[in-house]
VEXKEMI-502929 format. One record per residue (C-alpha): residue number from 1; x, y, z. Coordinates in steps of 0.05 Angstrom, whole numbers, plus 5000, padded with zeros to 4 digits. Each point is the difference from the previous one (the first is absolute). Layout:
N
@k:NUM&u:X&v:Y&w:Z
...
END
This chain:
412
@k:1&u:0459&v:3449&w:5112
@k:2&u:5043&v:4938&w:5011
@k:3&u:5075&v:4992&w:5006
@k:4&u:5053&v:4954&w:5027
@k:5&u:5060&v:5023&w:5042
@k:6&u:5063&v:4962&w:5016
@k:7&u:5036&v:5009&w:5066
@k:8&u:5059&v:4976&w:5041
@k:9&u:5030&v:5027&w:5064
@k:10&u:5051&v:4994&w:5056
@k:11&u:4984&v:4989&w:5073
@k:12&u:5014&v:5058&w:5048
@k:13&u:5032&v:4996&w:5068
@k:14&u:4960&v:4984&w:5063
@k:15&u:4973&v:5059&w:5040
@k:16&u:5010&v:5002&w:5075
@k:17&u:4936&v:4992&w:5041
@k:18&u:4971&v:5053&w:5044
@k:19&u:4975&v:4985&w:5070
@k:20&u:4930&v:4971&w:4999
@k:21&u:4954&v:4963&w:5047
@k:22&u:4985&v:4925&w:4994
@k:23&u:4940&v:4969&w:5035
@k:24&u:5000&v:4926&w:5019
@k:25&u:4929&v:4973&w:5009
@k:26&u:4986&v:4963&w:5065
@k:27&u:4925&v:5007&w:4999
@k:28&u:4982&v:4935&w:4965
@k:29&u:5025&v:4945&w:5047
@k:30&u:5070&v:5002&w:4972
@k:31&u:5025&v:4971&w:5066
@k:32&u:4949&v:4943&w:5006
@k:33&u:5025&v:4929&w:5011
@k:34&u:5073&v:4991&w:4982
@k:35&u:5001&v:5065&w:4961
@k:36&u:5033&v:5062&w:5028
@k:37&u:5001&v:5047&w:4941
@k:38&u:5013&v:5064&w:5039
@k:39&u:5061&v:5045&w:5005
@k:40&u:4994&v:5010&w:5075
@k:41&u:4954&v:4986&w:5058
@k:42&u:5006&v:5020&w:5073
@k:43&u:4937&v:4964&w:5022
@k:44&u:4979&v:4928&w:4991
@k:45&u:4928&v:4979&w:5014
@k:46&u:4966&v:4934&w:5013
@k:47&u:4952&v:4997&w:4942
@k:48&u:4980&v:5072&w:4987
@k:49&u:4945&v:5010&w:4948
@k:50&u:4996&v:5042&w:4938
@k:51&u:4930&v:5010&w:4973
@k:52&u:4960&v:4935&w:4998
@k:53&u:5060&v:4954&w:4998
@k:54&u:5045&v:4976&w:5056
@k:55&u:5072&v:5017&w:4983
@k:56&u:5032&v:4944&w:5039
@k:57&u:5000&v:4958&w:5062
@k:58&u:5073&v:5007&w:5019
@k:59&u:5049&v:5054&w:5018
@k:60&u:4983&v:5043&w:4940
@k:61&u:5035&v:5065&w:4982
@k:62&u:4960&v:5064&w:5007
@k:63&u:5042&v:5052&w:4964
@k:64&u:4997&v:5073&w:5019
@k:65&u:5003&v:5055&w:4948
@k:66&u:5072&v:5023&w:5013
@k:67&u:5053&v:4946&w:5009
@k:68&u:5046&v:5004&w:5060
@k:69&u:5055&v:5014&w:5015
@k:70&u:5001&v:5063&w:4957
@k:71&u:5017&v:4990&w:4927
@k:72&u:5039&v:5065&w:5001
@k:73&u:5054&v:4963&w:5038
@k:74&u:5009&v:4946&w:4947
@k:75&u:5068&v:4999&w:4967
@k:76&u:5031&v:4956&w:4946
@k:77&u:5022&v:4950&w:5053
@k:78&u:4933&v:4994&w:5037
@k:79&u:4980&v:4926&w:5006
@k:80&u:4930&v:4976&w:4981
@k:81&u:4983&v:4981&w:5072
@k:82&u:5000&v:5075&w:5017
@k:83&u:4925&v:4990&w:4987
@k:84&u:4956&v:4940&w:5016
@k:85&u:4963&v:4972&w:4940
@k:86&u:5005&v:4950&w:4943
@k:87&u:5010&v:5058&w:4952
@k:88&u:5048&v:5039&w:5045
@k:89&u:5060&v:4989&w:4954
@k:90&u:4961&v:5027&w:4940
@k:91&u:4975&v:5059&w:5039
@k:92&u:5069&v:5019&w:5026
@k:93&u:5029&v:4993&w:4930
@k:94&u:4947&v:5050&w:4977
@k:95&u:5022&v:5049&w:5053
@k:96&u:5073&v:4990&w:4980
@k:97&u:4979&v:5018&w:4930
@k:98&u:4973&v:5066&w:5025
@k:99&u:4926&v:4985&w:5007
@k:100&u:4953&v:5009&w:5060
@k:101&u:4960&v:4938&w:5019
@k:102&u:4936&v:4990&w:5039
@k:103&u:4951&v:4944&w:5016
@k:104&u:4924&v:5004&w:4991
@k:105&u:4976&v:4968&w:5065
@k:106&u:4945&v:4947&w:5002
@k:107&u:4948&v:5054&w:5016
@k:108&u:5026&v:5050&w:4949
@k:109&u:4959&v:5027&w:4942
@k:110&u:5017&v:4989&w:4926
@k:111&u:4975&v:5064&w:4967
@k:112&u:5021&v:5045&w:4943
@k:113&u:4985&v:5075&w:5004
@k:114&u:4972&v:4999&w:5071
@k:115&u:5036&v:5058&w:5032
@k:116&u:4977&v:4981&w:5070
@k:117&u:5039&v:4934&w:4995
@k:118&u:5072&v:5013&w:5018
@k:119&u:5019&v:4936&w:4964
@k:120&u:4960&v:5014&w:4937
@k:121&u:5036&v:4968&w:4941
@k:122&u:5010&v:5069&w:4968
@k:123&u:5053&v:5012&w:5053
@k:124&u:5043&v:4942&w:4974
@k:125&u:5037&v:4983&w:4937
@k:126&u:5001&v:4924&w:5008
@k:127&u:4949&v:4953&w:5032
@k:128&u:5024&v:4929&w:5015
@k:129&u:4948&v:4946&w:5011
@k:130&u:5033&v:4934&w:5019
@k:131&u:4953&v:4940&w:5003
@k:132&u:4935&v:5031&w:5022
@k:133&u:4953&v:4950&w:5033
@k:134&u:4937&v:5042&w:5005
@k:135&u:4962&v:5026&w:4940
@k:136&u:5001&v:5075&w:4984
@k:137&u:4934&v:5037&w:5004
@k:138&u:4972&v:5035&w:4938
@k:139&u:5024&v:5067&w:5028
@k:140&u:5069&v:4973&w:5014
@k:141&u:5007&v:4970&w:4930
@k:142&u:4980&v:5066&w:4968
@k:143&u:5051&v:5036&w:5044
@k:144&u:5057&v:4953&w:4979
@k:145&u:4984&v:5005&w:4926
@k:146&u:4993&v:5076&w:5005
@k:147&u:5067&v:5003&w:5036
@k:148&u:5033&v:4966&w:4940
@k:149&u:4961&v:5042&w:4950
@k:150&u:5027&v:5063&w:5032
@k:151&u:5073&v:4980&w:4999
@k:152&u:5008&v:4951&w:5058
@k:153&u:5044&v:4938&w:4999
@k:154&u:4966&v:4935&w:5022
@k:155&u:5037&v:4936&w:5020
@k:156&u:4954&v:4940&w:5008
@k:157&u:5026&v:4933&w:5025
@k:158&u:4959&v:4937&w:5001
@k:159&u:5012&v:4929&w:5024
@k:160&u:4979&v:4930&w:4978
@k:161&u:4926&v:4982&w:4995
@k:162&u:4966&v:4972&w:5063
@k:163&u:5044&v:5043&w:5044
@k:164&u:4943&v:5028&w:5042
@k:165&u:5038&v:5017&w:5063
@k:166&u:4943&v:5029&w:5039
@k:167&u:4946&v:4950&w:4978
@k:168&u:4951&v:5052&w:4974
@k:169&u:4990&v:4964&w:4933
@k:170&u:5047&v:5041&w:4955
@k:171&u:5075&v:5001&w:4989
@k:172&u:5048&v:5048&w:4968
@k:173&u:4991&v:4982&w:4926
@k:174&u:4924&v:5006&w:5007
@k:175&u:5005&v:5066&w:5039
@k:176&u:5047&v:5031&w:4949
@k:177&u:4961&v:4974&w:4939
@k:178&u:4936&v:5029&w:5031
@k:179&u:5035&v:5067&w:5008
@k:180&u:5018&v:5001&w:4926
@k:181&u:4938&v:4968&w:4968
@k:182&u:4944&v:5023&w:5046
@k:183&u:5009&v:5074&w:5011
@k:184&u:4957&v:5060&w:4981
@k:185&u:5054&v:5033&w:4956
@k:186&u:5024&v:4950&w:4947
@k:187&u:5001&v:4925&w:4991
@k:188&u:5071&v:4972&w:5003
@k:189&u:5032&v:5069&w:4991
@k:190&u:5071&v:4971&w:5008
@k:191&u:4992&v:4941&w:4953
@k:192&u:5023&v:4952&w:5055
@k:193&u:4964&v:4941&w:5032
@k:194&u:5029&v:4952&w:5052
@k:195&u:4991&v:4926&w:4984
@k:196&u:4973&v:4951&w:5052
@k:197&u:5058&v:4952&w:5006
@k:198&u:5056&v:4981&w:5048
@k:199&u:5071&v:4995&w:4973
@k:200&u:5070&v:4995&w:5030
@k:201&u:5061&v:5007&w:4956
@k:202&u:5062&v:5042&w:4986
@k:203&u:4994&v:5035&w:4934
@k:204&u:5053&v:5035&w:4958
@k:205&u:4949&v:5015&w:4945
@k:206&u:5011&v:5074&w:5001
@k:207&u:4969&v:5040&w:4943
@k:208&u:5051&v:5026&w:4950
@k:209&u:4988&v:5074&w:5012
@k:210&u:5068&v:5031&w:5013
@k:211&u:4973&v:5070&w:5010
@k:212&u:4948&v:4979&w:5052
@k:213&u:5016&v:5035&w:5066
@k:214&u:4964&v:4948&w:5043
@k:215&u:5044&v:4944&w:4973
@k:216&u:5062&v:5043&w:4989
@k:217&u:4994&v:5059&w:5047
@k:218&u:5045&v:5036&w:5049
@k:219&u:4992&v:4943&w:5052
@k:220&u:5032&v:4951&w:4951
@k:221&u:4983&v:4950&w:4945
@k:222&u:4947&v:4948&w:5016
@k:223&u:5022&v:4932&w:4975
@k:224&u:4953&v:4951&w:5036
@k:225&u:4943&v:4994&w:5049
@k:226&u:4977&v:4944&w:5047
@k:227&u:4926&v:4986&w:5009
@k:228&u:4985&v:4962&w:5064
@k:229&u:4926&v:4986&w:4995
@k:230&u:4979&v:5058&w:4955
@k:231&u:4958&v:5011&w:4939
@k:232&u:5005&v:5024&w:4928
@k:233&u:4964&v:5054&w:4961
@k:234&u:4966&v:5007&w:4933
@k:235&u:5005&v:5066&w:4963
@k:236&u:4947&v:5032&w:4956
@k:237&u:5031&v:5051&w:4953
@k:238&u:4932&v:5015&w:4970
@k:239&u:4979&v:5029&w:5067
@k:240&u:5067&v:5035&w:5010
@k:241&u:5052&v:4997&w:4945
@k:242&u:5055&v:5020&w:5049
@k:243&u:4993&v:4936&w:5041
@k:244&u:5070&v:4968&w:4997
@k:245&u:5026&v:4934&w:5025
@k:246&u:5067&v:5007&w:5035
@k:247&u:5014&v:4930&w:5027
@k:248&u:4968&v:4935&w:4976
@k:249&u:4988&v:4930&w:5025
@k:250&u:5020&v:4974&w:4932
@k:251&u:5030&v:5037&w:4942
@k:252&u:5024&v:5072&w:5001
@k:253&u:4963&v:5036&w:4945
@k:254&u:4993&v:5075&w:5009
@k:255&u:4928&v:4995&w:4974
@k:256&u:4977&v:4935&w:5032
@k:257&u:4932&v:5004&w:5033
@k:258&u:4998&v:4936&w:5043
@k:259&u:5042&v:4967&w:5054
@k:260&u:5021&v:5069&w:5024
@k:261&u:5033&v:5004&w:5069
@k:262&u:5012&v:5075&w:5001
@k:263&u:4966&v:5053&w:4958
@k:264&u:4995&v:5075&w:4992
@k:265&u:4952&v:5049&w:4967
@k:266&u:4985&v:5074&w:4996
@k:267&u:4929&v:5026&w:5007
@k:268&u:4985&v:5072&w:4983
@k:269&u:5051&v:5040&w:5042
@k:270&u:5020&v:4943&w:5047
@k:271&u:5037&v:4934&w:5002
@k:272&u:4989&v:4930&w:5026
@k:273&u:5045&v:4941&w:5016
@k:274&u:4970&v:4932&w:5016
@k:275&u:5037&v:4941&w:5032
@k:276&u:4972&v:4931&w:5011
@k:277&u:5033&v:4978&w:5066
@k:278&u:5002&v:5031&w:5069
@k:279&u:5064&v:4961&w:5016
@k:280&u:5039&v:5049&w:4958
@k:281&u:5002&v:5058&w:5051
@k:282&u:4999&v:4955&w:5062
@k:283&u:5063&v:5015&w:5040
@k:284&u:4992&v:4943&w:5050
@k:285&u:4983&v:5043&w:5060
@k:286&u:4936&v:5023&w:5034
@k:287&u:4950&v:4965&w:5045
@k:288&u:5036&v:4950&w:5045
@k:289&u:4945&v:4948&w:4988
@k:290&u:5002&v:5005&w:4924
@k:291&u:5038&v:4955&w:4952
@k:292&u:5040&v:5050&w:4959
@k:293&u:5063&v:4995&w:4958
@k:294&u:5047&v:5048&w:4965
@k:295&u:4976&v:5003&w:4928
@k:296&u:5020&v:5073&w:4993
@k:297&u:5075&v:4990&w:5007
@k:298&u:5015&v:4925&w:5000
@k:299&u:4954&v:4973&w:4945
@k:300&u:5021&v:5007&w:4927
@k:301&u:5069&v:5025&w:5020
@k:302&u:4976&v:5068&w:5022
@k:303&u:4961&v:5014&w:4937
@k:304&u:4935&v:5012&w:5037
@k:305&u:5029&v:5061&w:5034
@k:306&u:5021&v:5027&w:4932
@k:307&u:4931&v:4986&w:4970
@k:308&u:4962&v:5033&w:5057
@k:309&u:5044&v:5061&w:5006
@k:310&u:5000&v:5011&w:4925
@k:311&u:4924&v:4994&w:5004
@k:312&u:4995&v:5054&w:5053
@k:313&u:5047&v:5047&w:4963
@k:314&u:4961&v:4991&w:4935
@k:315&u:4932&v:5010&w:5034
@k:316&u:5026&v:5061&w:5037
@k:317&u:5024&v:5034&w:4937
@k:318&u:4949&v:5048&w:4970
@k:319&u:4979&v:4978&w:4930
@k:320&u:4976&v:5048&w:4947
@k:321&u:4961&v:4944&w:4966
@k:322&u:4925&v:5006&w:4994
@k:323&u:4971&v:4932&w:4985
@k:324&u:4926&v:4987&w:4992
@k:325&u:4978&v:5070&w:4978
@k:326&u:4925&v:5005&w:4990
@k:327&u:5012&v:5023&w:4928
@k:328&u:5044&v:4941&w:4979
@k:329&u:4951&v:4974&w:4949
@k:330&u:5000&v:5068&w:4965
@k:331&u:5073&v:4993&w:4980
@k:332&u:5017&v:4952&w:4945
@k:333&u:5071&v:4981&w:5021
@k:334&u:5031&v:4930&w:4991
@k:335&u:5069&v:4969&w:5004
@k:336&u:5018&v:4943&w:4955
@k:337&u:5038&v:4955&w:5001
@k:338&u:5006&v:4993&w:5075
@k:339&u:5050&v:4975&w:5024
@k:340&u:5040&v:5046&w:4955
@k:341&u:5042&v:4970&w:4945
@k:342&u:5066&v:5026&w:4974
@k:343&u:5007&v:5051&w:5056
@k:344&u:4948&v:5046&w:4969
@k:345&u:4935&v:5025&w:5031
@k:346&u:4945&v:5005&w:4947
@k:347&u:4931&v:5027&w:5016
@k:348&u:4940&v:5025&w:4962
@k:349&u:4964&v:5062&w:5024
@k:350&u:4938&v:5030&w:4969
@k:351&u:4988&v:5074&w:5017
@k:352&u:4930&v:5009&w:4974
@k:353&u:4991&v:5066&w:5039
@k:354&u:5065&v:5028&w:4973
@k:355&u:5019&v:5024&w:5070
@k:356&u:5071&v:5017&w:5023
@k:357&u:5030&v:4936&w:5028
@k:358&u:5057&v:4984&w:5047
@k:359&u:5035&v:4933&w:5003
@k:360&u:5036&v:4973&w:5063
@k:361&u:5040&v:4936&w:5012
@k:362&u:5011&v:4978&w:5072
@k:363&u:5038&v:4943&w:5033
@k:364&u:4969&v:4957&w:5054
@k:365&u:5023&v:5049&w:5054
@k:366&u:4959&v:5055&w:4967
@k:367&u:5061&v:5038&w:4976
@k:368&u:4992&v:5038&w:4934
@k:369&u:5043&v:4969&w:4946
@k:370&u:4973&v:5039&w:4941
@k:371&u:4953&v:5060&w:4993
@k:372&u:4981&v:5034&w:4936
@k:373&u:4945&v:5037&w:4964
@k:374&u:4975&v:4965&w:4938
@k:375&u:5010&v:5051&w:4944
@k:376&u:4972&v:5006&w:4930
@k:377&u:5069&v:4984&w:4971
@k:378&u:5001&v:4935&w:5039
@k:379&u:4930&v:4985&w:4978
@k:380&u:5021&v:5010&w:4927
@k:381&u:5064&v:4960&w:5006
@k:382&u:4967&v:4944&w:5039
@k:383&u:5061&v:4981&w:5041
@k:384&u:5052&v:5024&w:5050
@k:385&u:5064&v:4958&w:5004
@k:386&u:5039&v:4994&w:5066
@k:387&u:5047&v:4944&w:5018
@k:388&u:5020&v:4955&w:5060
@k:389&u:4938&v:4972&w:5032
@k:390&u:5011&v:4961&w:5065
@k:391&u:4964&v:4936&w:5018
@k:392&u:4944&v:5009&w:5051
@k:393&u:4929&v:5024&w:5012
@k:394&u:4979&v:5072&w:4984
@k:395&u:4938&v:5043&w:4992
@k:396&u:4982&v:5045&w:4942
@k:397&u:4950&v:5056&w:5015
@k:398&u:4962&v:5041&w:4949
@k:399&u:4971&v:5065&w:5030
@k:400&u:4950&v:5048&w:4968
@k:401&u:4966&v:5061&w:5028
@k:402&u:4946&v:4963&w:5039
@k:403&u:5020&v:4926&w:4997
@k:404&u:5058&v:4952&w:5001
@k:405&u:5016&v:4927&w:4991
@k:406&u:5058&v:4956&w:5025
@k:407&u:5022&v:4933&w:4971
@k:408&u:5052&v:4953&w:5028
@k:409&u:5052&v:4971&w:4952
@k:410&u:5057&v:4950&w:5009
@k:411&u:5068&v:5004&w:4967
@k:412&u:5032&v:4932&w:4994
END
């Protein structure tokens, strides 16, 4: 049985976030060389090691799990030097937002579902990996992908190619691409790959997605970014049709797949944001021997702070979306045209099993915009007319008794 339905909808108001825990990775030489991508460190070592690779030969940060002084004493006026790290400003802003933050130390374990590990990823809502310089093991890669599958929010930040800060033969783009393309769960589950290039530019090529909460969230509207030796990304919507470019090196198409500076995706119950330059969260503080500068506040007229805080808020918000269901191929569900023309969503759905079916429409924050059962009357009429679509990216989910499918669509 085949039929076409027409939809339009109005965006709902933003929900307030509940307190959650955010984990900043410091186990993969994130403080090697001139990097200091940690929220706080009380100890600085002379070349400590992590696995087979030497982290650094200078006064390198060795973060502890809990930043000090206590985050419970942070107020709206607390300065970023309350903590000692190149990401201290970002970390303190997260606390001001109501979140709890921790670091995964250099000898910490990346696991998912290991109850004996107090820092198992299942205990956190968001995992931030900022310019990893040591490859993840097969077990660690499976843990990270499983974390996202089960509703976790992952923020991955790369840097330019040939940025191997600890001289172990790999740099951040390679480490992150290996995570996504060489794991035991799914090849390229997020539909995102970092390019091997080195670019520096200020870009105002923001995707025209007014409803997107990363670009237009509670932290403010993002109007530009500044790459200072970063890289771009290429998206693969065949691997993951939710992969979305947010900021571009050139152009500003909402469905462009190349020259992407910042991207997002959903994967099963979780979310991912990818950024191509570690200068973005750098607040200019940290190891006294490192060359750091304030990209978080000063660069791009403060837009980086907006981008990163909107990212954390989006990742921390529970999404009801279920992308990548094992039964996707059993559901014949397509949207065309896409991007949508004339403010109308048109899709074709074949219900060969004649099962009761629910339809949901979500915005990029995972909020339900529309929910309905598909009735016999609607099947017979072939259409449902609603007005006032807003421009942006959305997700349409068809759910049956034992399977579901989600497709991304863009309203221009």
